[in-house]
Every structure is written in C-alpha cells, then in structure tokens.
C-alpha positions as CSV (number, residue, x, y, z in Angstrom):
1,V,53.7,-5.1,36.0
2,Q,52.8,-8.2,34.0
3,L,54.0,-11.8,34.4
4,Q,53.9,-14.1,31.4
5,A,54.3,-17.8,32.1
6,S,55.0,-20.4,29.5
7,G,56.3,-24.0,29.2
8,G,53.4,-26.0,30.5
9,G,52.0,-29.0,28.8
10,L,51.3,-32.7,28.9
11,V,54.1,-35.1,30.0
12,Q,54.3,-38.7,31.0
13,P,55.3,-39.7,34.6
14,G,59.0,-39.5,34.9
15,G,59.3,-36.8,32.3
16,S,60.5,-33.2,32.5
17,L,59.3,-29.7,31.8
18,R,60.8,-26.3,32.1
19,L,58.5,-23.4,33.0
20,S,59.5,-19.8,32.3
21,C,58.0,-16.5,33.5
22,V,59.0,-13.1,32.2
23,A,58.2,-10.0,34.3
24,S,57.7,-6.8,32.4
25,G,56.7,-3.2,33.2
26,T,58.1,-0.8,35.7
27,I,59.8,-3.1,38.3
28,F,62.0,-2.0,41.2
29,N,63.8,-4.2,43.6
30,I,62.5,-7.7,43.2
31,N,62.9,-9.3,46.5
32,V,61.6,-12.8,45.7
33,M,60.5,-14.7,42.6
34,G,58.7,-17.9,42.8
35,W,56.2,-20.5,41.7
36,S,53.0,-21.8,43.2
37,R,50.6,-24.4,42.0
38,Q,46.9,-25.2,42.4
39,A,45.5,-28.7,41.6
40,P,41.8,-29.2,41.0
41,G,39.9,-29.1,44.3
42,K,43.0,-28.1,46.3
43,R,44.4,-24.9,47.7
44,R,47.2,-23.1,46.0
45,E,50.5,-24.2,47.4
46,L,54.0,-22.7,47.3
47,V,56.4,-24.8,45.1
48,A,59.7,-22.9,45.1
49,T,61.1,-19.4,45.7
50,I,64.4,-17.7,45.0
51,T,65.5,-14.5,46.7
52,S,67.4,-11.6,45.2
53,S,70.6,-13.1,46.6
54,G,69.9,-16.5,45.1
55,T,68.7,-18.3,48.2
56,T,66.2,-21.0,47.2
57,L,63.4,-22.7,49.1
58,Y,61.3,-25.7,48.0
59,A,58.2,-27.5,49.1
60,S,59.1,-30.9,50.5
61,S,57.1,-32.6,47.8
62,V,59.3,-31.3,45.0
63,K,62.7,-31.0,46.7
64,G,65.3,-32.9,44.7
65,R,63.2,-32.9,41.6
66,F,62.5,-29.3,40.8
67,T,65.0,-26.5,40.5
68,I,64.2,-22.8,40.5
69,S,66.5,-20.3,38.9
70,K,66.4,-16.7,37.5
71,N,67.9,-14.3,35.1
72,N,68.1,-10.8,36.6
73,A,68.9,-9.2,33.3
74,T,65.7,-10.4,31.7
75,T,63.6,-10.6,34.9
76,T,62.8,-14.2,34.2
77,V,62.3,-17.0,36.6
78,Y,62.5,-20.6,35.6
79,L,61.3,-23.9,37.1
80,Q,63.0,-27.0,35.9
81,M,60.8,-30.0,36.8
82,N,62.2,-33.4,36.6
83,S,60.9,-36.8,37.5
84,L,57.4,-35.5,37.2
85,Q,54.7,-37.4,39.1
86,L,50.9,-37.6,38.7
87,E,50.5,-35.5,41.8
88,D,52.4,-32.6,40.1
89,T,49.4,-32.0,37.8
90,A,48.2,-28.5,38.5
91,V,48.1,-24.9,37.2
92,Y,51.4,-23.3,37.9
93,Y,51.6,-19.6,38.8
94,C,54.6,-17.5,38.9
95,T,55.0,-14.6,41.3
96,I,57.3,-11.8,42.2
97,V,57.5,-9.7,45.3
98,T,58.6,-6.1,45.2
99,D,56.8,-3.6,47.4
100,R,53.8,-5.8,46.7
101,Q,53.1,-9.3,45.2
102,Y,52.3,-9.9,41.6
103,W,50.9,-13.0,40.0
104,G,51.1,-14.4,36.5
105,Q,48.1,-16.0,34.7
106,G,49.1,-19.6,35.2
107,T,50.2,-22.4,32.9
108,Q,48.8,-25.9,33.0
109,V,51.0,-28.9,33.7
110,T,49.4,-32.3,33.2
111,V,51.3,-35.5,34.1
112,S,49.5,-38.5,32.7
113,S,50.3,-41.8,31.1
C-alpha cells in the first residue's frame, strides 16, 4: 500500500490550500482516513479523520477552518484548509487504517507573509 500526498505549498495567512492523498495497492476495508501534521520541534498531532461511514473528527485548533472529505471510488482523502494561520505551518501526513495503519510521505505547508 502506498499513499501519495500532494497540494502543499507556500501561502499567506488567511489563504487556502487543498491537500490530496491517493492510496494505491491492495487495499481492503479502509476504516479510517486522515491527516496528521508535524511542525518543527513539535510532536506529530492529529488534524482530522473521516471514517468509512463519513463521520469526521477535527482537532480543536482547526475546527471550523479545515474540512476533510474522501472519494471512495478513487481511495482519495482531501483536506481543505481555509483561513490558514502561521501556526498551521507543518509537514502534513495522510494516513489510512485498515488492518494496520499506513502513512504517506508528507507534504510541506508553509504559512508566511
């Protein structure tokens, strides 16, 4: 199983980005898809998850600004990030949970003026 994330980049405060992550390989029964992030010098933190039934969960720091969604047909998970803040700067990792957890390689998001 491979996860390929894309969509990161440099954006000004208040701007928006949309991250995508495509899962490929032999995949059965994805239970959860999600995004985590790791800022320099900090621990990796969970940003958002979406279950197979569509239930979403967000970190309090991003609630109301970020939206997670998925496309089951293409095994893709998205993260729409609006009203980006300096504190959102981090490497963003996508993940899926089947019978085990898989991680993507990460995509850099930099919020800077």
